[in-house]
N, C-alpha and C positions, 0 to 999 in steps of 0.2 A: 409631403409639402402640400397645402391647399392651395385649392382654385380659389381667386377673387375674381370677380367681377370688373372687366375693364369697360364696354360700353358696346352698344347695338350694332351689330354687322351691316347694317344699312350705313352705317359711320365711315366707311371704312370700304370704298368700292374698289372693283381690282383692279391692280397694279398701284394701288393707292400704298399711302403710310401716313401715321398718326404718333405724334408725340404724347405720352399721359405719365403724368406721377402716381406712382400708387405704392401707398407705406413706405412711402421716402425713398422710392428707387426712378430714377428715370429711366422709362421704356418706351423704344421705337416698336412700332409694328408696323408689317406690311403683308399687303396682298399679293401673293404670287400666284397665279393660275387657281388653282385647288386651295392651295395652302395657305395659311396664316401665320406670319414669324412673329415671335417678340425676341427681342434683345435689348441690352443694355443700350441706353441711347448716348454713351457717352466713348468717347475714340480713346484709347489709352494714350495714344500720342501725348496731344494736346489737350484732351478735351473737348474736342467738337463734336457738335450735336449730327449723330448719325441719320437723323430721323429728319434732318435738312439736307442730306447729302443727293446724291445722284441716285436713284434705284433703278437699276434695270435686272430684269429675271430673278436670281436670288442673289445679288449682288449689291451692296450699297456702297458708297464710296464716300471718305469724308470730306466735308467741304474745305476743311482746312490746309491740309497738306496730301489728300489723295490715296491715303491708304486706304484698300478694299478689306471687306468682310463677308462674308457666306452668312445671309440673313437665316439661315435655316441652321447651321454647324457654329455659328460664330466665331471661326479659324478667318484670319486672314488670308485672303490671296496671295498679296505682292511682300508680306512680311512676316513668314511662317512661324517664327517665333511668338507672337501673339495672336491672342482670342479675346472676345467680348462673352459678358455672360450671356447664354442663351435660354428661352423659358419654354415650357412646353404649353402648347396652346389647343383650347377646345372651343366648339360652338355648341351652344346647347340652345334651341328654339332661337329668340333673336339675338343670344348674346355670346359676345367673345369672353372666356375664361383665362387667365393666366395661371398658372402653377408657380407660385414664389417660394424660396426658401422660409421655412419657419422663422428664421431668426429675423427676416424681414419684416414679418408681420405686425401691425399695431396690435396693441393688447387692450 
């Protein structure tokens, strides 16, 4: 899985969140303390935008029906049978990079 460049680290302040589209995927990024996490922006319940939800610590709450997800693992904290895709992130120099599955990369 290759890393793709997302945006500059200065565009995601501590405690912040940002939605991007990369290679056809909607991805929500969250800055939690020293960690930057990337997950699918789409809630599996009714397709709510997780990047528009309430973000506290390491948890985001879907704005539609209040399903909660860990932005670190992608697992739902109140609906244990559900999870969202999570993507490895690295920061190099000023840039945030996301590791996306190869099948989602544009040719």
